[in-house]
C-alpha positions in Angstrom: 93.1 97.1 154.0 90.5 99.4 152.7 93.5 102.3 152.6 95.4 100.3 151.0 93.0 99.6 148.2 92.7 103.4 147.6 96.7 103.3 147.4 96.7 100.0 144.6 93.9 101.3 142.4 95.9 104.4 143.0 99.3 103.2 141.9 97.0 101.2 138.7 95.2 104.8 137.5 98.9 105.8 137.2 100.3 102.3 135.5 97.3 103.2 133.0 97.9 106.9 131.9 101.7 106.4 131.9 102.6 105.7 128.5 99.5 109.2 127.7 102.0 111.1 129.6 105.1 110.0 127.8 104.0 111.2 124.3 103.5 114.8 123.6 100.1 116.3 122.7 99.5 117.7 119.6 97.0 120.8 119.1 95.6 121.5 115.5 94.7 124.8 113.8 91.8 126.8 111.8 94.4 127.2 108.6 92.6 130.1 106.1 92.9 128.4 102.3 94.8 130.6 100.2 94.5 128.1 97.1 97.4 126.1 95.9 98.8 123.9 93.5 95.0 123.7 91.6 93.4 126.6 91.9 96.3 128.6 90.9 98.3 126.6 88.7 96.2 123.6 87.0 92.5 125.0 86.8 94.2 128.4 85.4 95.7 126.5 82.3 92.3 124.3 82.3 89.9 127.5 82.7 92.4 129.5 79.4 92.6 126.4 77.6 88.3 125.7 77.5 86.8 129.4 79.1 83.6 127.2 79.8 84.8 126.2 82.7 83.9 127.9 86.1 86.7 127.7 88.4 85.3 126.3 91.8 86.2 128.5 94.8 88.3 127.4 97.8 86.9 126.1 101.2 87.9 129.5 103.4 88.6 127.2 106.6 90.3 124.2 107.5 91.6 122.4 110.8 94.9 120.4 110.7 97.5 119.6 113.1 99.9 122.6 114.0 103.3 121.7 112.5 104.9 124.8 113.3 107.1 124.4 115.6 107.7 120.8 114.4 111.0 118.9 113.4 110.2 116.7 110.6 112.1 114.9 107.8 111.4 117.3 104.5 114.0 116.3 102.5 114.0 113.6 99.8 117.7 113.2 99.3 117.7 112.3 102.9 115.4 109.1 102.2 116.7 105.7 100.6 115.0 105.3 97.5 114.4 103.5 94.7 114.2 104.5 91.2 111.4 106.6 90.0 109.7 108.8 87.5 109.6 112.2 88.0 105.9 113.3 89.8 103.4 114.0 87.8 100.4 115.8 87.7 96.6 113.7 87.1 94.9 117.3 86.3 91.5 117.4 87.3 90.7 114.0 87.2 89.7 110.7 89.4 92.5 108.3 88.2 95.0 108.8 90.9 94.7 105.2 90.9 96.4 105.0 87.7 99.0 107.5 88.4 100.0 106.1 91.3 100.5 102.5 89.8 101.4 103.2 86.4 104.2 105.1 88.5 104.7 101.8 90.4 105.2 100.2 86.9 107.8 101.7 85.6 109.7 101.3 88.8 109.2 97.9 88.0 110.3 98.3 84.6 113.6 99.6 85.8 114.1 97.2 88.4 113.2 94.6 86.1 114.4 95.5 82.6 116.6 97.8 84.1 115.0 100.7 81.3 113.6 104.1 82.2 111.1 104.5 80.4 107.3 106.2 81.0 104.0 104.3 80.7 101.1 106.0 79.0 98.3 106.3 82.1 95.7 107.7 79.9 95.9 104.2 77.7 94.4 102.1 80.7 92.1 105.5 82.0 90.9 104.8 78.4 90.3 100.7 78.6 89.0 101.3 81.9 86.0 102.8 81.2 85.4 100.8 78.5 85.1 97.5 80.5 82.9 99.8 83.2 81.0 100.1 80.5 80.6 96.5 79.5 80.0 95.6 83.7 77.0 98.2 83.3 75.8 96.7 80.7 75.8 92.8 82.3 74.7 94.4 85.6 72.2 95.6 84.6 73.1 99.2 85.9 74.4 97.2 89.0 77.2 99.4 90.1 79.2 102.2 91.1 80.3 104.3 88.4 83.2 107.5 88.9 86.2 107.9 87.5 87.8 106.3 90.9 89.1 102.9 90.9 91.4 100.2 92.9 95.2 100.0 92.2 95.0 96.3 91.0 92.4 97.1 88.4 96.3 99.2 86.3 97.6 95.0 86.0 94.1 93.5 85.5 93.8 96.1 82.5 97.5 95.7 81.7 96.7 91.9 81.0 94.1 91.8 78.3 95.0 95.6 76.9 98.6 95.7 77.0 100.2 99.4 77.8 102.2 102.5 75.9 104.7 104.2 76.2 103.3 108.5 77.2 104.8 109.4 74.0 102.4 106.5 71.9 100.0 107.8 73.6 99.0 110.9 76.5 95.1 111.8 76.2 96.3 115.6 76.0 94.3 117.3 73.0 96.8 119.9 71.3 97.2 122.9 74.0 96.5 121.1 77.0 99.1 121.1 80.1 96.6 119.2 82.2 94.0 116.3 81.8 89.9 117.6 83.1 87.9 115.2 82.6 85.2 116.1 84.3 82.7 117.0 80.9 83.9 113.9 79.3 82.7 112.2 82.2 79.6 113.7 82.6 78.7 113.0 79.4 79.8 109.4 80.1 77.5 109.7 83.1 73.9 110.7 82.0 74.1 108.3 78.4 74.8 105.8 81.0 72.5 106.6 83.2 69.6 107.3 79.3 70.7 103.5 79.3 69.9 101.9 82.1 66.1 104.3 81.5 65.4 103.2 77.8 66.6 99.3 78.6 68.8 99.0 75.9 71.0 96.6 76.7 73.1 96.1 73.9 76.8 95.8 74.5 78.2 96.8 71.0 76.2 99.8 70.8 77.0 100.7 74.4 80.5 100.0 74.5 81.1 102.0 71.0 79.0 105.6 72.0 81.4 105.3 75.4 84.0 104.6 73.2 83.0 107.3 70.6 83.1 109.8 73.8 86.5 109.2 75.2 87.8 109.1 71.6 86.7 113.2 71.5 88.3 113.7 74.8 90.8 111.8 74.8 91.8 110.7 71.2 91.9 107.2 70.1 94.4 104.4 71.8 96.6 102.9 69.5 97.0 99.3 68.4 100.9 99.3 67.2 103.7 101.5 68.8 107.3 101.7 67.2 109.8 100.8 69.8 113.6 101.1 68.7 112.5 100.4 64.7 110.3 97.3 65.2 106.2 97.3 65.5 105.2 96.1 68.5 101.6 95.0 69.8 100.8 97.2 73.6 100.6 93.4 74.6 103.8 93.0 73.1 105.3 95.8 74.6 104.8 94.9 77.7 106.1 91.3 78.0 109.3 92.3 75.6 109.8 95.7 76.4 108.6 96.4 80.0 109.5 92.7 81.2 106.4 92.8 82.7 103.8 90.1 84.1 100.9 90.9 85.6 100.3 87.3 87.6 103.5 88.6 89.7 101.4 91.3 91.9 99.7 91.3 94.1 97.1 93.2 96.3 96.8 92.8 100.4 94.8 94.7 102.8 94.4 94.2 106.7 90.8 94.4 107.6 88.7 91.9 110.8 85.6 91.8 108.7 87.8 88.9 106.7 88.9 86.4 107.7 93.2 86.8 108.3 95.6 84.4 105.7 91.9 84.1 103.6 91.5 86.2 100.7 88.3 88.7 100.5 86.5 91.8 99.3 87.4 95.2 99.8 84.5 97.1 100.2 84.4 100.7 98.8 82.4 101.6 95.8 85.9 102.5 93.9 85.7 98.2 93.8 83.1 98.4 91.7 84.1 95.5 90.1 83.9 93.4 93.5 86.6 92.1 93.2 87.6 89.8 95.9 91.5 88.8 96.2 92.8 91.2 98.3 94.8 88.7 100.5 93.7 89.9 104.3 96.7 90.0 106.8 97.3 90.8 110.4 97.7 94.6 110.9 101.4 94.1 112.6 102.0 91.4 109.1 100.4 94.5 106.8 103.3 97.0 108.1 106.0 94.2 108.2 105.3 93.5 104.9 105.3 97.8 103.4 108.9 97.8 105.5 110.2 94.8 104.0 109.3 95.9 100.6 111.1 99.0 100.9 113.9 98.4 102.4 114.9 95.2 99.8 114.4 97.9 97.1 110.7 96.6 96.1 108.2 99.7 95.5 105.0 99.8 96.6 101.2 101.2 95.4 99.3 102.3 98.1 96.2 103.3 98.7 94.0 104.7 101.2 92.1 108.0 103.2 94.2 111.4 102.9 91.1 113.3 104.2 92.5 113.5 108.2 93.8 116.6 110.2 96.8 114.8 110.4 97.6 114.9 105.9 99.0 119.0 106.2 99.4 120.0 102.5 101.6 122.8 103.5 103.6 120.3 104.6 103.1 118.0 102.3 103.3 115.5 106.0 101.0 113.1 107.4 100.7 111.7 111.0 98.0 110.5 113.3 97.9 113.5 115.8 97.4 112.5 120.1 94.1 114.4 119.6 92.8 111.5 117.3 94.5 108.6 119.0 97.7 108.4 120.4 100.4 106.4 118.8 100.1 103.0 121.5 96.5 102.9 120.4 96.3 102.1 117.0 95.8 98.8 116.4 93.6 96.9 114.7 90.2 97.5 116.5 91.5 101.5 115.9 92.1 100.3 112.3 88.3 99.0 111.4 86.2 101.0 113.5 86.9 104.3 111.0 86.7 102.2 108.2 83.0 101.2 109.4 81.9 104.3 110.4 83.0 106.6 107.6 85.9 108.4 109.0 88.7 106.4 107.2 87.5 106.7 103.1 89.1 104.6 100.1 90.0 108.3 98.6 93.6 108.6 97.2 96.3 105.9 96.2 100.1 107.0 96.0 103.3 105.7 94.8 105.5 104.5 97.9 109.5 105.0 96.8 111.4 105.6 99.6 112.1 105.5 104.0 113.7 106.6 106.2 114.8 106.3 110.2 113.7 110.1 112.1 113.7 110.3 115.6 113.3 106.3 116.4 110.2 106.1 113.8 109.5 105.2 110.4 109.0 108.0 107.6 108.1 107.1 103.6 108.5 108.6 100.9 105.3 109.0 98.7 105.6 110.4 95.1 102.1 111.8 94.5 99.6 112.9 91.7 97.8 115.3 93.5 98.1 118.9 94.1 98.2 118.8 97.7 101.9 117.8 96.9 102.4 121.0 95.0 102.0 123.8 97.0 105.4 124.0 97.6 105.8 125.4 93.9 107.2 123.7 90.8 111.5 124.3 91.6 111.1 122.9 95.5 112.4 119.3 95.8 110.0 118.3 97.3 107.3 119.5 94.5 105.6 116.0 94.1 105.8 114.1 97.3 104.6 113.6 100.7 106.4 112.4 103.8 104.3 110.2 106.2 104.7 109.1 109.5 104.3 104.7 109.5 101.3 105.5 112.6 99.5 106.9 109.4 100.5 104.7 107.2 99.3 102.0 110.2 95.9 104.1 110.6 94.7 105.1 107.7 96.4 103.2 104.5 94.3 100.4 103.4 95.3 98.6 100.5 99.0 98.0 98.7 100.3 96.4 95.0 102.9 94.7 95.4 105.3 92.0 92.7 104.6 89.3 94.8 108.0 87.9 95.4 108.5 91.0 97.9 105.8 89.3 100.2 106.7 85.6 99.1 106.6 85.0 102.8 103.6 85.9 103.4 101.9 84.7 100.9 102.9 81.4 102.0 100.9 81.3 105.1 98.1 81.4 102.5 99.2 78.3 100.6 98.5 76.3 104.1 95.3 77.7 105.1 92.3 74.6 104.5 
């Protein structure tokens, strides 16, 4: 009997460990950071325009997954894609939330109106700062101050302020190739700190001063634009030319801290206005919604963590190494655990524009405004893209913005809740 007991234990142990043995083990390596597109192109141009800017030193080494021998799906042409405008750089700003979602709305405008447009990111960024200034006064400074925001901020701002073409307002000074908001943000931050210190809570004065700083660095935004010989307000441009209805867009998340099939708050610093309209769903439903949307021709503005060892910018690939967590163990609890202990952070937003099946797994083509996706050089086909494994989305991408028609079956589960 004792012998049989140990034999059974041996078999059970083998059964538990078998799936792990079936997955090849990944290794990490220390990589020299030789500087990429950010150091060699963006900063070089900024320094040429403004010699008061200091070039920051590159991190000596970084620990990344070793993909030197891996076969990877890094050819954009092999992905089934929705129409999207070519990748553009966010420069030296923290405005990925706006670049990714503006690109998303360009794809939506094409889908809805048939028009290929370039929408101004900086028009939206400008009014995001105006909204922050108002909120700062209303809350007496009890808010997170930063350049970041969430993808749903864009359609919230569209609803209130409208949109304009990039040609009508690009937010660049004469001679600038890349946006640089470093000094602008410092001035706004210092001014708002002085408002709090002086207890000077005049909303009119605060907003007016913040707008004067924005006007200096970005220029004043237009109140009308001319399109096909017609003068249109930004709201008319949004409705008549782009055919976009802000109320048609929703945000989806998957976290255990909010009951499933309930709307709740995404509790991260960049959700500075504490929006609680995120549709929270189980992780499998989250992943199915992402896949079904892109297969049906809807693109997605998606946000999450890009700081991991498996997010490898030299290859422009994002995957989850086995030394982090094996694929079969990625679930709601692994996702929530990392979110709560701070190893999953809300640090970047991108535009998911395509997919392909590769070695039995789904990979996503993601358009990016950050510098890391540009290290291959401006002439390569991969310039401005990442290639993201479904496991990385499952573990590390936390929210997405999409047209409600793409997730209409998912939303029905919310209307049925008490």
